[in-house]
N, C-alpha and C positions, 0 to 999 in steps of 0.2 A: 504494500500500500504506500502511496505517498504518505507524508508525515501526518498522523491522525490527531502553537508555537510558544516567550519567556519574559516574565517581568520579575525581577528582584528589586526590592526597594533600593533607591539610589544610594543611600549611605551604606547599606549593608553590602551592596555589590562592589562599591568603590573600596570598601574595607577588604573584601575578598581579593580584589585585583592587586592590591598593594601589600597584602599581608605576607608574612614569611611563608615559604612553601609548606612547611609542616608546623602549624600552630600547636602550642602546648595543649594537652588534652583538656585542661581546665578551661582554657580560653574557648576551645571549640564547643565544649558543653555549655558554657555560659551563652555563647552566640546562638546555639540551638534553642536554649530556653527563652532567650529574648525573642527569637523568631516565633516560637510557640505562643508566647504571650501577645505578641503583636497581631498574630492571626486571630487569636481568640477574641481580641478587643474589637475586631472589625464587625460591622453589621452582618447578620446572617444573609447569605446570598439567596435570591429567589430560585425556586426550582425551574430550570429552563427546559424547553421542549427538546426532545432527543435530536432532531435535525440541526439544532443550533451548534452541536458539537462535531458535525461532519465538516471537515475542513472545506472552506469555500472554494468553488471552482469558477469564480467570476473571471479570473485571469489565469490562463494556462502557462504563459511565458511572457516576459518583458525583457527586451534587449535594446541597449543603446547603440546607435550607429557609430562607426569608427570615428567620425568627425564630431560626434556629440551633438549633432543638429536635429536628430530625430530619435524618438523612442517608438519602437515597433512592439505591438503586443497582440496576443491571441486572446480574444474574449469569448467566453461561452455564450452560445446563442441556441438554446434548446439542445438538440442532439448533435450539433456541430459547433464550430468556432468560426469567428470572423477575424481577419487580420486588419488591424488599424495602424495608422501612422500618425504620430503626434509631434508637431514641431516643438522643439524644446525652447525656442525663443518666444513662444506664445502663439496662440491660434487654436483652432478647433481640430480634433482628429478627423482623418478621412479614412474611408474603407478602401482597402486594396483588394481584399478577397472576401466575398460575402459568405461563402460556405467552404469549410475546410475541416479535415479530420486531423490536422497537424497537432503535434504535442510539443514540438520544439522548433525554434527558429534561429537561424544564423545569418548574420550580415556578411556580405562579401567585403573584402578588404577595401575596395574602392567606394563602398557605401551606395552602390547603384543597384544592387540585387539583394533579394532575400531568398534563402533556402528554407523551405518549410518541410520538416520531417514528420511524416505520419507513420503508423505501424507498417503500412504496406506500400507507401509511395513517398517520393521526394518531389515537391513542387518548387519550381524556380520562378520568381515573380520580380518584375522590375519595380524599383522604388517609385518610379514615375507612373506606375500603373500600366505600362506597356509591356508587350512581350509575355513570355511565360511558357512553361512546358512541364510535363509530368514524366517522372521516371519510376518504373515499378521497383519495389524493394522485395527482398525475400525470394520466393519461388525456388525453382531447381538450382538457380545460381547462388542462392542465399546471399543476395546482394545486400550490403550494409553500408551506411554512411559512416566513415571513420571520423572525419573532422574536416574543418575548413582547410583549404590549401593555403598556407601562409606565404607562399612564394608567388602567387598569382593575384591579379586584380580581382578576379571573380571565378572561383573554382572550388570544388570539394574533392575529397579523396574517397573513393569507394573500394571496398573489398569484395571480391567475387570468387565464386567457386567455378572451376572448369573440370570436366571429366577428363581423365587420362587413363584409358583402358578400363581396368576394374577399380582404379584408384581415383584420386582427385588432386588437383593443384589449386593454388590460390593466387589471384591476381590483385595487384594494387593499381587502380586506374584513376587518372585525373579526369574530371568532367567539368567543363566550363559552363558558364551561364547560358550558352547557346546549344549545349548538348554535345559539343566536340569532345571526343574521348582520346586519351593518350595513355598507353600502357606504360607504367613506370617500373613494375617488377612482377615477375612470376616465380612462385616458389612452391616446393612440395610440402612445406610446413606452414602451419597457421601463423600469420604475422599479426602480432598484437598492435603494433604502432610503428610509425616511420617518422623520420626527420628529413627535411629537404633543405638544400642550400638556396641561396638567392636566385640561382638559375633554374630552380625547380627539379634538381636531381636528388634522388634518394641517397643520402650520405650515411644514414644509420637506420637500423630496424631492430625491433624487439620481437622475438618469435619463440615458439615452444619447440624445444629440442628433443622431445620424446620422453625425457625424464626430468627436465628442468627448463626454466625460462632463461633466456640470455639476450644481452644487448650486443649487437654487432656493428662495427664500422663497415660501410660498403666502399670498397676500394675502387679506383677509377676503372679497372677492368671488370667490375661487377662481382668479384669474389668478396668473401666475407672474412673479417678478422674479429674474433670474439673480444669484446672490451670488458664486459661484466658477466660473470656467471652468477645467476640469481638463485638463492635458496628459496624453499617453499615459504610463502607469506612475505617474501621480499618482492615488492612490486614497483614499477615505475611507469610514468607517462612522459613521453617526449614532448617538450614544449616548443623549442626553437633551436635553430643553429646559429651560432654567433659567427661574425666575420673571420675570427681566427681559427675556426673549425671546432671550437668547444661546443658541447651540447648542454642546453638548459633543460632540466627535467625536474619532476617532483616524484618523490617516492622514498623508500627506506632501504635501498641497496647498501651494502657495506655495513650490515647491522652488527658485525663483530667489532667494528672500529669505534673510535670516540664519537659519541653523539648519534650513533647509527640506530639506536633503538626506535626513534620516532620518524614518521613520515615528514619530509621537509623539502625545501627548495634547494636544488643541487646544480652544480656545474661540473661536467665531466671535461677536464682539460684535454687538449690534443694528445697529451701523453697518457691519457686514460686514468689520471689521478682524480679522485673525487674531492670536491670542495663544497662545503655548506654555505649557501647564500643567506638562508633565513630558516629559523626553526622557532618553536614555541619558547618565548623567553622564560616561561614558568617551568619548562622541562616537564610538562604534564600531558600534553595532547599531541596527537598527530595533526599534520596539516590537513585542512578540510577543503580549502579552495585557494586558488592562486589566480590573480588577474594580471594579464600582460598588457603593455601598451599596444593598441591595435596596429600601429604603424611601426613602432620601434621594436616590438617583441621583447622588450625588457620587462622583468618582473617588477610590479608596482604595488600590489596589495596582496597580503596573505591573511587568511582567516583560520583560526583554530577553535574547535568547539568540543569541549568535553564537559567538565563540571561548570566551567565558565566559558562563554563565547567571547572571543576577543579578535579584533581585526587590526592589523598593523600596516603602515606604509613602508615601502622598501626604497632606498635610494632617494631620488629626487621627489618621490611622493610622500615621504615621511611626514613633513609638516602639514600637508593638505589632509592626509588621512587622519592625523591626530586632531586637526581642527574639526573634521567631520565627527569623529568619535566623541569629542567633548559635547557635541550637540545632542548626542543620544546616550546619555549615561545609563548604564545598566541594561542596554539593549544589544541585540545581536544584529550587526549590520553587514551587508554586502555592498561593495563599491564597484561600479563599472566606470571605467575611465574613458573619456573622450579625448582624442589627440587634437592638438591645435590650440592656439593662444586664447581663443574665445569659446572653447568647447565647454559645455556643461558636463557634469558627472552625474550618474544615476545611483541613488542610494536606496537600498532595500532595508526596511526596518522590521525586525521580528522580535518576539518575546514569548515567554511561556504563557502570558495572558492575552496574546493577540492571536486569534484564530487565523486571520488572514494578514499577509504582509501589508505594509504601507510603503508607498513609493514617493520619492522626493528627488527633485533636481537641485544640484548644488553648483554654484558658480565659484570656481576657485579664485577668480579675480577679486571678488569683494565679499565672499563668504555668504552670499545670499542663498537662502534655502527655502524652497516652497514645494508644497505637496501637489502631486498629480494623481490622476486615475483614482479619484476619491468620490466619484458620483455614487449615489445610493444604490444604483443597480448592480454595481460591480461586487460589493461585499454585503449584499442584503442579508439580514438576519445575524450579523456578527454580534456575539455577546459582548456586553460591556465588560471592561477589564475588571471592574470591582466585583463582578459576579464570579470571577474565575480565581483559582488558587495559584498563589505564587509557588514556583518550583524552588525548593531549597536544596542546595548542594550539600551532601553529607559524606562523611567517610567513617568507617568503623573497623575495629580489629576483628578479623575472623578468629575462630577458635584455635587455629594453628599459628596465629600471630601476624598473618599478612594483612596489610591495610587494604580495604576494599572500598570502592567509591560508589556513589549512587545519588538518588534524589528522593525528596520527601515532599508530598503535597498535602497541606492541611486545609480542610474546608474553612472558609472565613466564618468567624462567629461561632465556631464549634469547640467544645471542650475536648481536646485531643485525647485526654485520658479516658474518656467515656465513650469515644466513638469506635465503631468497628474498623478494623485494619485489614487492608487488602494488599497482598504482595502481587505486583504487576511485573511479570517476567518478560524480557524482550526475546525476540526471535533470533535466528542465526544458526548456532550460537555466536558466530563471528560477526557480531553487530554490537550496538550499544545504544543506550538512551542518551539523548542530547538535552541541552538546557532549554530547548525551545518548546513550542506548543505540542501537546499530545492530546488528541481528542478523547481517547478512551480514559486516560488518567483524569482529565478535566471533568469528564462526564461522571466518573465515580466520585470525585471530590464534591461535585455539585449535589450529588445524592447523599452527602454526609459522611463518606468513607475517607479515612486517612489512607493515602496511597503511598506505597513504598516501591521504589524502582531500584534494583540492585544492578550495577555494572560489575557483576561477579567476575572473578578471574576467568580468562578465556574470552572476555569481551574485547572488541576492537576499540580504537580511538585513543587508547592510553599507551600506545607503544607496543612493539613486538614482544618485549619481555612479559608484559602483562597478559598478552594473548596466550603465550606459551606456558604461563604459570599454571594452567589447568592440567598439564601433563596427561591429557586424554581422559581425565576422570570425570566424564560427563554422565555417568549413570547415577546411581544413588551413592554419590561420593562427594569429592571436594567441591565441585561446582555447585551442586545442590546444597551442600552444607553452608556455602557462602550466603545463599539466600536465607536459609533457616537461621544462621547466626545473625543476619541483619534484622530479621523479624524479632528475634529474642532480645537483641540489643535495644531496639526501639521500645519494646515492652518494658525493659528494665529502666528506660529513661522516662517512664510514665506516659508513653505515647501509644495509644490503642488499648482496647479492651481485650484482654487475653482470652476471654471466653467467646469472642466474636472475631475470628481471624479467617480470612479466605485467601485463595490464590487463583489468579487468572493469567492467561497468556496465550499467544498465538504462535504456531509453528513450533520452534524449540521451546518457546514459552508455554505452549500447550503441553509439550512433553514434560516440562518441569512441573506443570500443574498435576499431571497424572502421577509423577514421582512423589509430589508432596502429599497427595491424598493417600497414596499407597503406603509410603514409608514414614510419614510424619502425621498420622491422623490425630494424634493428641494435640497438635498445633493448628492444623488447617481443618476447618469444619465443613468447607464447601469449596468446589472448584469449577471454573469455567475454562474449557480448553478449545481453542480454535485450531483447526487443521493439525492435530497433534500426531506425530509419529509415536506409536506405542512400543516400538522396538527400534532404537536409534541405529543399531548396526544394520538391520535390514533396510531401514529407510535410506541410509547413506549409500548402501550398495545399489538400491533401486535408482536413486537419483543419478548416480554416475553411469549406470548401465542403460537405463530406460527413461528416466525423467528428463527434465529440461537440460541437464548436462549431457545426457546420453546422445544427443544429436550433434554435439559440438566436436570438432576435430581437436580443439584445445582441451587437453586432458589434465590441465594444471590442477584442477580441483582434486583429482585422485591423489596426486603427490602431496598436496597441501594437507589433505586428510591424514595421509601416512605420517607426515611430520608432526601432526597434532595428536598422534596415536589414536586416530579414528578410522584407520584403514580397515574397513569391514571385509576386504578380501583376505586379510590375514586371519586364519582360523582362531588364533588365541584372542585377538581383539574382538572378533565377532562373538565368540563364546562369552567373553567378559561383559560386553554390552548387553547381550541377550539375557545373561543371568541376572543383571541388575535392572532389566526393563520392566515397565508396568505390565506388559503382556505376560511375561513369565511369572509375574507375581500378582496376577489378577485376583487370586483368592484372598489377598490381603485388603482389597478395596472394599470399603464399607461406607465411605462418606458420599453424600449426594454430589452428582457430577452432571454437568451439561457439556456436551461435545457438539461443535459446529464444524462443518466441512464443506468443501466444494466438490461436486461430482466430476469436474474436469480438471482437477488439481494435477499439475505436472511437477510439483515439488514434493508433496506427500501423497502417495497413492491412496485413492479413496477406498480401495479394497482392504488396505491395511487398517484404516480407521474403522471400516465396517466390521472387519474380523474382530477387532478388539471390543467393539460395542456388543457384538453377538456373544462374545465370551462372557462379558459382564451380565448380559441378559440371561444367558443360560444358567449362570450361577445365582440369579436372583438379586443382583446388585442394583442399587438405585442409580439409573442413568437416563438422561434425555438426549436424543440425537436429532439435530436439525441439519438438513442438507440442502444446499443450493444446487439444483440438478446440473446446470450448465456453468456453475461457478468455478473460478480458478482457485489459487491458493488463498486469496483474500477477497472478500466481497467488494464490488466496485459500484454497481448500480445503487441508486438511492434506497429502494425498498429493502434489498438484502442487507445494506449497511445499517439501516434503522432496525431491522430485525435482529441483527447482531447485538446492538445496544439494548433493545427491549428484552431479549432473552437473558442477557447478562444481568440486568437490573432485577428482573423477575426472580432469577435464581438466588441472587445475593440477598434481596429483600426478604425472601421467605426464610432464609437460614441465618442471616446476620442482623436483620432488622433494617431500618431505614424507611424512607417514604414509599408509599405504594406507587407502582409505576402508573404513569398516565395510560389509560386504556388505548389499545391500538386502533388506528383508523381502519376503514373498510379494506383498503389495499393490503395493509399489513396483516389484518386478520385472515384474509384469503391466502396470503403467502404462508402464514403459519399453518393453516389447515392443510395446505398442499405439501408442505415440506417437513413437517414434524414426523419423522419416520418412527420415532419412539418417544412417547411422552410420559414423563414422570408425573407425580401428583401436582407439581408446581405448574404444569402446563395443560392440565386436563381441560380447562375451559377453552383452550385455543386449538385443541387437537382434532376436534370434530365439528361438523356443521351444526349450528344451533337448530333446534326443532322448528323454529319459525322460517328457516330457510330450506327445510327439507322439501 
C-alpha cells in the first residue's frame, strides 16, 4: 500500500534534533512522561468516519520543471487522472491531458516534454500541449521505464527482454520524445541500473551476476571491469557521471568500511575508491531521498527518515535548504530544486498528523513562501490535525540488552494508563515504520487505543547492522521477542491497560500477529492479521519460486534471504521456521482472530492462508476470515479498504472495548455479506442477508 503522515510539537522535536545521540535513561523517561501528560491534557478528539483515514488521492504526483517555471501534477478525476500544468510565477493551471491512468510523471531535461508512466503504458506529452505518443509497457518484452536519460534533452531509458533461443537477453534502449529508439546495451544478465556520460554512452552498469550484484565500468571496447562486488543487502543506485569519470551514487556498498553501515550519498572515484559525500549527521538513519540539480546533476538535498525526519542541503544548497527547514519546524519536508537564477523551488510538507501533503513554492531570492494546490477539492475530507495523534519516537532495551526503536501514538485527551494497547507490527520484515502519517495507526488512536509500533531488529532504515541483528530469528524468537519486550516495557511505564492488549499487522505483521496469539496468549487477547503467511519458510520459498519474485530474472532476493538466514531452500532453515510457525502450532491458538486476505495475492499465496484458516476451523478455534476475491496483497479500492478498517475496529471493540463502530453503509454491508467466508460471533450480523432483504 502506499503510506496508510507527522507532527511532533515544535519544542519537543527541536529538542530531539539537537539532543545527544543517546540521552540518559532518566532524561528519556522524563521526556516520555511529559509527552504523556501533554497528550492527556488535550481535548478528546471526535470520532471521525472511517474514510477520513484513507490517505487522500487528490494528487497522485507533483513535479517541478527543471527550470522551476512550472509544477506539473496528476489529479484524481473519478476512475482516472488528469495532468495539469501550473505556472509557478502565478496564473491558473491548465489541463494537458484530460484522462490518464498514469501514476508517475517525469520532466524531460529541457522542460519541453512530460513522460507519464502508467502500469501498462508510457505517454509522452508536450508541455505546450502539442504532440504526444503512447508506448506499451510490460507484455512479452517486459518493457520497463528505468529512468530519465540525463544525457539527452528529452529521452528515457527502457529495459526490454528479447528471446534468445530457449533463453533470454536484456536490452537497454534510449527512446526520445518522438519515439526514436537507440540500442545502448544488450546483455545476458539482468541490468539493474546504468550510468551515461555527457555523450550518452553507457560508462557503468549494475547487474546481477548469478550469485551477487556488482557494479561494472564499461570500457571503450564494450567489455566490463568489475568496480564493486556487492554483498546481499548492499544496494546502490547510479545517479550521475561526473566530468572526471567518477560516479555519483546512493547506497550502502563498502559496508565493512568506516561509515558503511548506512545508506548514503557516495562518489566512486576513477580509481574505484569510495568517498562519502553526505550521510545522516545523527548516524541513525539510512538515506531516504536525494535531489540532484536538474541541469548540473550535482547532489543538492538529502533526506533521512527514521525516528526523526530531517532534510539537509549539500554544497551550495546548504543555506537555502536550512532556511526552508526553519520555516517548517518539526515537519518532514521534500525539496525539489529548480535550476536558474529566478527559479522557484517546490517544497512538500508532511507530518504524522497530516493525512495529505501540503505543497509550497519557495523563492530562494527573497525567501518568499506561498502555498499551492490547496483548493478544497484536492484534499477533501482531510482530518484536522488536532483530531489526530502525535507520533512519539521511543526506544527501549530488549531483554537481551539491545536498544530497539519505535513509535508510540497516544489518543488526545485519553488517560494512557487506562486505555487498551495495540501492538501494530509492520510488514516486510525488511521494512520499517516512519515518522510520518499512518492511516491504520491514526484510525486506532482515534478509536481510543494506544498504538505501539516497534522497528524491531531486522527492520530497515536504521542501517545494515540493525537489519542483520535479527540473525534469521524470525519465528517465535528474537524478532518477536523485541515486540513483546516493547509491549511489556510500555506497560511497566504505566502506558496501556495490561488486561486489554491486542496485536495487529499486515503481511509479516500478520505473521507476527499469529505468532503473538499462539505463543504469547497471556499478553495478547485478540489479533487482526492481514495477508499473513502462516509458515514463513514456505511463504519465502513460494515467493521466490512462484510469486511476484518468481517471474523476475533478478534472483537477488534469494541470496539476500540466505544472508539473512531465511533461505527456505536450505532444509535446516526450512525445518526451523516450520517448527516455530503458527501453522505447526495451530493447536496452541485459542485467542479470537480475524484474518483478511486477497484472492489474487502474489506475495502471500491465498491457498496458504486458506489452509491455515481451515486448520483452525477444524480444531474449533475462534477465527473470522474475510477475503477480497480479486484483491492483491493489500486492498486498494475504497470499499475493501473501508472494510479492512471496519472489520478491525469491530474485532478490537468486542474484545478490548472502545467505541462501537459506526454501522456500515449499504455498499459495505453487501461487501461483507459476499466476502465473509467464515464469520465468528463478532460478525454474525454482517455474514448473512437480513430477513427483510430475502
